[in-house]
C-alpha positions in Angstrom: 0.3 -0.1 0.0 3.0 2.3 0.6 4.2 1.9 -2.6 1.2 3.9 -3.9 1.5 7.0 -1.9 5.4 7.0 -2.7 4.5 7.1 -6.4 2.6 10.5 -6.0 5.3 11.8 -3.5 7.8 10.9 -6.3 5.8 12.5 -9.1 7.6 15.9 -10.5 4.1 18.0 -10.4 3.9 19.7 -7.3 0.1 19.6 -7.5 0.4 16.0 -7.5 2.9 15.8 -4.5 0.6 17.5 -2.6 -2.3 16.0 -3.3 -0.6 12.6 -2.4 0.9 14.5 1.0 -2.6 15.2 1.9 -4.1 11.5 0.9 -1.2 9.9 3.1 -2.3 12.2 6.0 -5.8 11.1 5.8 -5.0 7.4 5.3 -2.7 7.3 8.5 -5.4 9.2 10.5 -8.3 7.1 9.7 -7.8 3.5 7.8 -4.0 2.7 9.6 -5.6 3.2 12.8 -7.9 0.3 12.3 -5.1 -2.1 11.3 -3.6 -4.4 13.6 0.0 -3.8 15.3 1.6 -5.8 12.9 0.0 -4.0 9.5 0.8 -0.9 11.1 4.3 -1.6 11.7 4.6 -2.9 8.4 3.5 -0.1 6.6 5.2 2.6 8.7 8.5 0.7 8.6 8.2 0.6 4.7 7.1 4.0 4.3 10.1 5.2 6.5 12.7 3.2 4.4 10.9 4.8 0.9 11.0 8.4 2.6 15.0 7.7 3.3 15.7 6.5 -0.1 13.6 9.8 -1.3 15.9 12.3 0.8 19.0 10.8 0.4 18.6 10.3 -3.7 19.5 12.8 -6.1 16.6 14.4 -7.4 14.9 17.7 -6.0 11.3 16.6 -6.4 11.7 13.2 -4.8 13.5 15.2 -1.8 10.7 17.6 -1.6 8.1 14.4 -1.5 9.9 12.9 1.5 10.0 16.1 3.3 6.1 16.6 2.8 5.7 13.0 3.3 7.1 13.9 6.9 5.1 16.9 7.5 2.1 14.7 6.8 2.8 12.0 9.3 3.5 14.6 11.9 0.6 16.4 11.2 -1.3 13.0 12.5 0.9 11.2 14.8 3.0 13.9 16.7 6.3 12.6 17.8 8.1 10.6 19.9 11.8 11.0 20.8 12.6 8.2 18.2 10.4 9.3 15.8 11.7 13.1 16.1 15.4 11.8 15.8 14.4 9.4 12.9 12.8 12.4 11.0 15.5 14.8 11.8 17.9 12.6 10.6 16.2 12.2 7.3 15.9 16.2 7.1 19.6 16.7 7.1 20.3 15.1 4.0 18.4 18.1 2.8 19.8 20.8 5.1 22.1 21.5 2.9 20.8 21.2 -0.7 21.3 23.2 -3.9 17.8 24.0 -3.7 16.4 27.2 -1.7 12.6 25.8 -2.0 13.4 22.7 -0.6 15.6 23.8 2.2 13.2 25.9 3.1 10.6 23.5 3.4 13.0 21.1 5.5 13.5 23.9 8.1 9.6 24.5 8.5 9.5 21.0 9.3 12.2 20.8 11.7 10.1 23.9 13.2 7.5 21.2 13.6 9.6 18.8 14.9 10.3 21.0 17.7 6.4 21.5 18.2 5.7 17.7 18.3 8.7 16.4 20.5 6.9 16.6 23.7 9.0 16.2 26.9 12.1 15.9 24.3 11.2 19.2 23.0 14.2 20.8 24.7 16.7 18.8 24.0 16.0 18.8 20.5 15.9 22.5 19.9 19.0 22.5 22.1 20.7 20.5 20.0 19.6 21.9 16.6 20.6 25.4 18.0 24.2 24.3 18.8 24.5 22.7 15.7 23.4 25.5 13.6 25.4 28.1 15.6 28.4 25.9 14.9 27.9 26.1 11.2 27.5 29.8 11.2 30.7 30.4 13.4 33.2 27.6 11.5 31.6 26.4 8.2 32.7 28.0 5.1 30.1 26.5 3.1 27.4 29.0 2.2 25.1 26.1 1.6 25.3 25.3 5.3 25.3 28.3 7.0 21.8 29.2 4.7 20.5 26.2 6.1 21.4 27.0 9.5 19.6 30.0 9.2 16.5 28.7 8.2 16.8 26.4 10.7 17.3 29.1 13.6 14.5 31.0 12.2 11.7 28.3 12.3 13.1 27.2 15.9 12.6 31.1 17.1 9.0 30.7 15.3 8.2 27.4 17.0 10.1 27.4 20.2 10.2 31.0 21.2 10.7 30.5 25.2 13.5 28.0 24.5 15.3 29.9 21.6 15.0 33.0 23.8 17.9 31.4 26.0 20.3 31.7 22.8 19.7 35.2 21.6 23.3 36.3 22.8 25.2 33.5 20.9 22.6 33.8 18.4 23.6 37.5 17.6 27.5 36.7 18.5 27.2 34.2 15.4 24.7 35.9 13.0 27.2 38.8 13.0 30.2 36.7 12.3 27.9 35.5 9.2 27.0 38.7 7.9 30.4 40.4 8.2 31.4 37.8 5.9 32.6 39.0 2.2 30.3 35.9 0.8 27.1 37.4 2.3 27.5 41.3 1.8 29.7 41.2 -1.3 28.9 41.9 -4.1 28.6 45.6 -2.9 25.7 47.9 -3.6 26.9 49.0 -6.9 27.1 45.2 -7.9 24.1 42.8 -8.8 24.0 39.9 -6.3 22.7 37.1 -7.8 21.7 35.2 -5.1 20.2 37.2 -2.1 18.6 34.4 -0.4 21.3 34.1 2.3 21.1 37.5 3.5 17.3 37.7 3.3 17.0 34.4 5.4 19.3 36.1 8.1 17.2 38.8 7.8 14.0 36.8 8.8 15.6 35.3 11.7 16.5 38.2 13.2 12.9 39.7 12.5 11.5 37.0 14.0 13.7 37.1 17.2 12.9 40.6 17.5 9.2 39.3 18.3 10.7 36.9 21.0 13.5 39.2 22.9 11.7 42.3 22.8 13.8 44.9 24.7 16.4 42.3 25.2 17.6 42.9 21.5 18.2 46.4 22.2 22.3 45.9 22.9 22.6 44.3 19.5 21.1 47.2 17.7 24.2 49.2 17.3 25.6 46.5 14.8 22.5 45.7 13.5 21.3 49.2 12.2 24.6 50.0 10.0 23.7 46.8 8.1 20.0 47.6 8.0 21.0 51.2 6.5 23.6 49.5 3.8 20.7 46.9 2.7 17.9 49.6 2.6 20.1 51.2 -0.2 21.0 47.9 -2.1 19.3 48.7 -5.6 20.5 45.5 -6.9 17.7 43.6 -4.6 14.3 44.3 -3.9 14.3 41.1 -1.7 17.1 42.5 0.7 15.4 46.1 0.6 12.0 44.5 1.8 13.2 42.4 4.4 15.8 44.9 6.0 12.4 47.4 6.3 10.2 44.5 7.7 13.2 43.8 10.2 13.6 47.4 10.9 9.9 47.4 11.8 10.2 44.6 13.7 12.8 46.1 15.8 11.2 49.3 16.5 7.9 47.5 17.2 9.2 45.2 20.0 11.9 47.2 21.3 10.4 50.5 21.5 13.9 51.8 20.2 12.0 54.7 18.0 13.9 57.9 18.4 17.8 57.2 19.2 18.2 55.3 15.9 17.2 58.6 13.9 19.9 60.9 16.1 22.5 58.1 16.1 22.4 57.4 12.4 21.7 60.5 10.8 21.2 59.1 7.2 18.4 56.7 8.3 15.5 59.5 8.1 16.9 60.4 4.6 17.2 56.8 3.2 13.7 55.9 4.2 11.8 59.0 3.0 13.8 58.3 -0.2 12.4 55.1 -0.5 8.7 56.3 0.6 8.8 58.8 -2.6 10.6 56.5 -5.2 9.8 52.8 -4.0 7.2 51.6 -6.8 6.4 48.3 -5.0 3.2 48.4 -2.5 4.8 46.0 -0.2 7.8 47.8 0.4 5.7 51.3 0.7 3.8 49.6 3.2 6.5 48.3 5.4 8.5 51.7 5.4 5.2 53.6 7.0 5.8 51.9 10.2 9.3 53.3 11.1 8.9 56.6 9.2 5.6 57.5 10.9 6.5 56.4 14.2 9.4 58.9 14.2 7.4 61.8 12.7 4.8 61.7 15.1 6.4 61.2 18.1 9.4 63.5 17.2 7.0 66.3 17.4 7.0 66.3 21.2 10.4 66.7 21.2 11.6 68.6 18.1 10.4 71.8 16.7 8.2 71.5 14.0 9.9 72.7 10.9 8.3 73.3 7.3 10.3 70.5 6.2 9.1 68.0 9.0 5.5 68.8 8.5 5.6 68.5 4.7 7.2 65.0 5.6 4.4 64.5 8.1 1.6 65.5 5.3 3.0 63.0 3.1 2.9 60.5 5.1 -0.2 60.6 6.1 -1.7 61.3 2.4 0.6 57.9 1.9 -1.4 56.1 5.0 -4.9 57.5 3.9 -4.1 56.0 0.6 -3.3 52.7 1.6 -6.0 52.3 4.0 -8.5 53.3 1.3 -7.5 50.2 -0.8 -7.7 48.1 1.8 -11.4 49.0 3.1 
């Protein structure tokens, strides 16, 4: 019976794999529960073997099918320590891999493993965080670093209480990765054909801002210069959008509102330039948050010059147009 599901999971068509994964979840949740212990063990053992073969093979679509199968099984079965360990070992075959989408799928599944581990969760999260931080610190492979960042992001989302204990080593190692020439080079004037590593790093930082809150403020002195540089990266819309989102997350969760604009005088000019010139609606929405917070809060501390009043009106009009489209 497992061969029927495996054939669909190995299919090159994304829709077929997704449909098969859903059917597998339903089968395990309903029909397999009615079988005796020998039949149950026979099906799951065979399926686990097939998943391992798919994950350790060379075909990208089969790797994706294997990841989807694991996610389906977790959706109905939860996870004992042995199951979590087994699936985590399978996922390491695609973390890293040459396909970014496959790595993102696998990292999300690692996050789900953290949710399903029960009393084993703390041990699992501790191991994966330590392993990922070591990859950031010592591994020169961009693929391994990318996989590590994706895993850290998902663990921050799915196990925030446990991940919070690792805020200091996370930032120590993440800034090491950011300062690596392979990450920030090519520089602003040169096209970056693969911005996904930096955007993944930014996504992880943004998620962590929501977890750590004000405890993140000591790390902003290293973060803001990087964000300002990326906000001006004309080679990558992805980088600009992620940098804006992280800026909004930091401002919202740390209360670090006015000081950045006095400490980094170029920040306001950069944001206003984006507000005036950026054509992408998503980017314009994200830039409103930190800019408007500054404009309105600063009214109570700074003299409202004609220039600031003009800026304030411009922001108000932009927001009004945005909300009118949403309502």
